[in-house]
C-alpha positions in Angstrom: 99.9 74.4 88.0 102.3 72.3 89.8 104.1 73.4 92.9 107.9 72.9 93.0 110.0 73.5 95.9 111.3 76.8 94.3 107.7 78.1 94.2 106.8 76.6 97.9 110.3 78.4 99.2 109.3 81.7 97.7 106.0 81.2 99.1 107.0 80.5 102.4 109.5 83.2 102.5 106.8 85.8 101.1 108.9 86.5 98.3 106.8 88.7 95.7 107.1 86.4 92.3 105.0 85.2 89.2 105.1 81.9 87.7 105.2 81.5 83.6 104.4 78.1 82.2 105.5 77.3 78.7 105.6 74.2 76.5 108.8 72.7 76.2 110.3 70.6 73.9 113.6 68.2 74.6 115.5 69.9 72.1 114.7 73.5 73.1 115.5 73.8 76.8 118.2 76.3 76.6 117.4 79.8 78.0 117.2 81.8 74.7 114.8 79.2 73.7 112.8 79.7 76.9 112.8 83.4 76.6 111.1 83.3 73.4 108.5 81.0 74.6 107.6 83.3 77.6 108.2 86.5 75.3 111.0 88.0 77.7 114.2 89.3 76.7 117.1 86.8 76.7 119.1 89.1 78.9 116.2 88.7 81.7 116.3 85.1 81.4 119.0 83.5 83.8 120.2 80.0 83.6 121.8 78.2 86.2 125.1 76.5 85.7 126.8 74.0 88.2 130.3 73.9 88.0 133.2 72.3 90.1 136.4 74.4 91.4 139.6 72.8 92.2 139.7 74.5 95.6 135.8 74.6 96.8 134.1 72.0 95.0 130.5 72.9 93.4 129.6 76.4 92.8 126.6 77.8 91.2 126.6 80.6 88.5 123.6 82.2 87.3 124.0 84.0 84.2 121.9 85.8 81.4 120.6 82.9 79.1 122.4 84.4 75.9 126.0 84.5 77.5 128.3 82.1 78.5 129.9 81.7 81.6 133.7 83.3 81.7 135.4 80.6 83.3 138.3 82.5 84.5 136.1 85.2 86.2 134.0 82.3 87.7 137.4 80.9 89.2 138.5 84.0 90.4 135.4 85.4 92.2 134.6 81.5 93.8 138.3 81.4 95.0 139.3 78.9 92.6 142.4 78.7 90.1 140.3 76.4 87.8 136.7 75.9 87.3 135.0 73.5 84.9 131.3 72.5 84.0 130.2 69.2 85.9 128.9 66.3 83.8 125.2 66.2 83.2 125.0 63.0 85.1 126.0 64.8 88.2 123.4 67.6 88.2 120.7 65.5 89.7 122.6 63.8 92.5 123.9 67.1 93.5 121.0 69.5 92.9 118.1 67.5 92.8 117.4 69.1 89.2 117.2 68.2 85.7 118.9 69.6 82.9 116.9 72.7 81.7 114.9 72.6 85.1 117.8 73.6 87.3 117.2 76.5 89.7 119.2 78.3 92.0 116.8 78.3 94.7 116.0 75.2 96.5 118.9 72.9 95.5 119.4 69.7 97.8 122.4 71.5 99.4 123.4 74.9 99.5 126.3 75.7 97.4 128.3 78.9 97.0 126.2 80.9 94.3 127.1 83.8 92.2 124.5 85.9 90.2 126.1 88.1 87.2 125.9 91.6 88.2 124.0 92.4 84.7 120.8 91.1 86.8 120.6 94.4 88.7 120.0 96.5 85.4 116.5 94.4 85.6 113.2 95.2 87.4 112.6 91.5 87.4 114.5 88.6 85.9 113.3 84.7 85.3 115.1 81.6 86.6 113.9 78.1 86.4 111.1 77.4 89.1 112.6 73.5 88.9 110.9 72.0 86.2 111.3 72.3 82.3 108.4 74.5 81.2 108.1 76.4 84.7 109.8 79.7 85.4 109.4 82.3 87.9 109.8 86.0 87.7 111.2 87.8 90.7 113.5 90.8 91.9 117.3 90.2 91.4 117.9 91.2 95.2 115.1 88.7 96.3 116.9 86.0 94.1 120.0 86.9 95.8 118.9 86.9 99.3 116.7 83.4 99.0 119.5 81.9 97.4 122.3 83.5 99.4 124.3 84.5 96.6 126.5 87.4 95.6 126.5 89.6 92.4 129.8 89.6 90.5 131.2 90.0 86.9 130.8 86.6 85.4 130.3 87.1 81.6 
């Protein structure tokens, strides 16, 4: 199995995690499809979204795969009046990740990060391990700590 920066970082910090590998298809990189492939509840598989705030610049939001980000809540919690999704072509230069493989752990730069509060309902959640076809399963508080995030109402 490939060791991504995400996995290296988790190992370096002695954060308990498991890695799930799955076959990915370019047309099925969304979190709900991933949940089906790894036999997980879609509400337990979190997607990582990169946005740009009018005051703060880039902000990361981590939400359950079967929900959409509430842009008004996102703007409010991040100290912005307006927030918008970044363009796909900006994702790699900003984070080092591509669509379908973007993780809140180990981005090129540390952006302010928020995880939807529903993550705390689960013993473990899944996020991308930094590559399409790879997910890491970890305790929500560990994700919060390693990504220097805050929990909040985002959906």
